C-alpha positions as CSV (number, residue, x, y, z in Angstrom):
1,M,-10.0,-38.5,15.5
2,I,-7.3,-36.3,17.3
3,G,-3.6,-36.8,16.7
4,C,-0.4,-35.2,17.8
5,R,3.3,-35.6,17.5
6,R,5.4,-36.5,20.4
7,G,9.0,-36.4,19.7
8,S,9.4,-38.5,16.3
9,T,6.2,-40.5,16.9
10,Q,2.8,-39.4,16.1
11,H,-0.5,-40.5,18.6
12,A,-3.8,-40.4,18.0
13,I,-7.4,-41.5,19.6
14,T,-11.0,-41.3,18.2
15,V,-13.0,-38.7,20.0
16,D,-16.7,-38.7,19.3
17,S,-17.2,-34.7,19.1
18,F,-15.5,-31.4,18.5
19,I,-16.5,-27.9,19.1
20,D,-16.2,-24.8,16.5
21,V,-15.7,-22.6,19.1
22,S,-14.9,-19.5,16.5
23,Y,-15.3,-18.4,13.1
24,D,-12.5,-15.4,13.5
25,P,-10.2,-16.4,14.4
26,P,-11.1,-20.2,13.6
27,T,-10.5,-22.0,16.7
28,M,-11.6,-25.2,17.6
29,A,-12.0,-27.4,20.9
30,V,-11.8,-31.3,22.0
31,S,-12.5,-32.9,25.2
32,I,-9.7,-35.7,26.3
33,Y,-10.0,-37.6,29.1
34,S,-7.2,-36.3,31.5
35,G,-5.9,-39.7,32.7
36,S,-5.6,-40.7,28.9
37,R,-2.2,-41.4,27.1
38,M,-3.3,-38.8,24.7
39,A,-3.6,-36.3,27.0
40,E,-0.2,-36.8,28.4
41,S,0.8,-36.5,24.8
42,L,-1.1,-33.4,24.5
43,E,0.3,-31.8,27.7
44,T,3.6,-30.5,25.9
45,A,2.4,-30.8,22.3
46,E,2.4,-27.5,20.4
47,T,0.1,-28.5,17.8
48,C,-2.8,-31.4,17.0
49,T,-4.9,-32.4,14.2
50,L,-8.5,-33.3,13.8
51,S,-9.5,-35.7,11.1
52,V,-13.4,-36.1,10.6
53,L,-13.6,-39.8,9.3
54,T,-15.9,-41.3,6.9
55,A,-18.9,-43.4,7.0
56,E,-16.4,-46.0,5.5
57,Q,-13.7,-45.6,8.1
58,K,-15.6,-47.2,11.1
59,D,-12.8,-49.7,11.8
60,I,-10.5,-46.8,12.1
61,A,-13.0,-45.2,14.8
62,Q,-12.9,-48.4,16.4
63,W,-9.4,-49.1,16.4
64,L,-8.6,-45.9,17.7
65,G,-11.2,-45.6,20.3
66,E,-10.2,-49.2,22.1
67,P,-9.2,-48.6,25.7
68,A,-5.6,-49.2,27.1
69,Q,-4.0,-48.7,23.2
70,P,-0.5,-48.2,23.0
71,L,1.5,-45.2,23.0
72,Y,3.6,-46.1,20.2
73,G,2.4,-48.2,17.5
74,V,-1.1,-47.2,17.3
75,L,-1.1,-45.7,13.7
76,D,1.1,-48.7,12.1
77,S,-2.0,-50.3,10.5
78,V,-3.6,-47.0,9.7
79,G,-3.1,-44.9,6.5
80,T,-2.0,-41.3,7.3
81,I,-0.6,-38.3,6.1
82,D,1.5,-35.3,7.5
83,A,-0.5,-32.2,8.3
84,P,1.9,-29.3,7.8
85,S,2.5,-28.9,11.2
86,G,3.8,-32.9,11.2
87,G,0.9,-34.4,12.9
88,P,-1.0,-37.1,11.6
89,I,-4.2,-36.9,9.3
90,I,-6.4,-40.1,8.5
91,E,-5.9,-40.2,4.6
92,G,-9.3,-40.5,3.0
93,C,-10.8,-38.6,5.6
94,A,-14.1,-36.0,5.1
95,V,-11.9,-33.0,6.5
96,W,-8.9,-32.4,8.6
97,F,-7.9,-29.5,10.7
98,D,-4.2,-28.7,11.9
99,L,-4.3,-26.8,14.8
100,T,-2.3,-24.6,17.3
101,I,-2.9,-25.4,20.7
102,I,-3.5,-21.9,22.4
103,D,-5.0,-23.2,25.5
104,R,-5.8,-26.2,27.8
105,V,-8.9,-26.1,30.3
106,P,-9.2,-28.9,33.1
107,V,-12.6,-29.5,33.6
108,A,-13.7,-32.0,35.8
109,T,-11.9,-35.5,34.5
110,H,-11.5,-33.7,31.4
111,D,-9.0,-31.4,29.6
112,L,-10.7,-29.0,27.2
113,I,-7.8,-28.7,24.4
114,V,-8.6,-25.3,22.5
115,G,-6.6,-24.7,19.5
116,K,-6.4,-22.2,16.5
117,V,-6.8,-23.4,13.1
118,T,-3.5,-22.9,10.7
119,A,-4.7,-25.4,8.1
120,L,-7.6,-27.4,6.9
121,Q,-8.8,-29.3,3.8
122,S,-11.9,-30.8,2.8
123,N,-12.0,-34.0,0.6
124,R,-15.4,-33.5,-1.3
125,A,-14.9,-36.8,-3.1
126,A,-15.2,-38.4,0.3
127,P,-18.2,-40.5,1.6
128,P,-20.4,-38.5,4.2
129,P,-19.0,-38.2,7.6
130,L,-19.2,-41.1,10.1
131,T,-21.3,-39.9,13.3
132,H,-21.5,-41.5,16.8
133,W,-24.5,-41.4,18.6
134,A,-26.0,-43.2,21.7
135,G,-23.1,-45.3,21.9
136,A,-23.0,-46.4,18.3
137,Y,-21.4,-45.6,15.1
138,H,-24.0,-44.4,12.4
139,R,-23.9,-43.3,8.7
140,P,-26.0,-40.1,8.1
141,A,-29.4,-40.9,6.4
142,P,-30.0,-40.1,2.8
143,R,-31.6,-36.9,1.8
C-alpha cells in the first residue's frame, strides 16, 4: 500500500509491487497509474509511505485496490497510524517505509515515484506478507 497526506487528509491505494532501488542511500520506487487520483495526490506530496500488508490483510488490499475509490474517506474503515512524516501506515502491517520523494519519472501510462527511506519498521510478530501474482492474492508457501 502506498499512502500520502494531501492537506489534512490521508490517501492510500494498493500497489502490487515496489522496487528496492539502492542500498546506500536506501531508496525505493513504486509505479502509479498517472491518471489516478493517487497520482494527483502524489504530484504535490513531499513524502509518502509504503506498508507491506500481511497475509491476513487481504481485505484491506482488496478495498484499497478497488477502482474509482473516493479520494476522501478511503481510510476511514482501515486502522492506521501516522509515520514520522504524517503519512498513513496500515496498523499491523509486516513492515513500513517512510519516504521523502526525490524524483517523479513519467513512463508510458505511469509515474515512477522514487523516494529516499527516512524511517522504517519491521513487525517480526506479524504474519507473513501478502503476495499478489497472476491476478490473485496469495499467502507465501510454508517452508
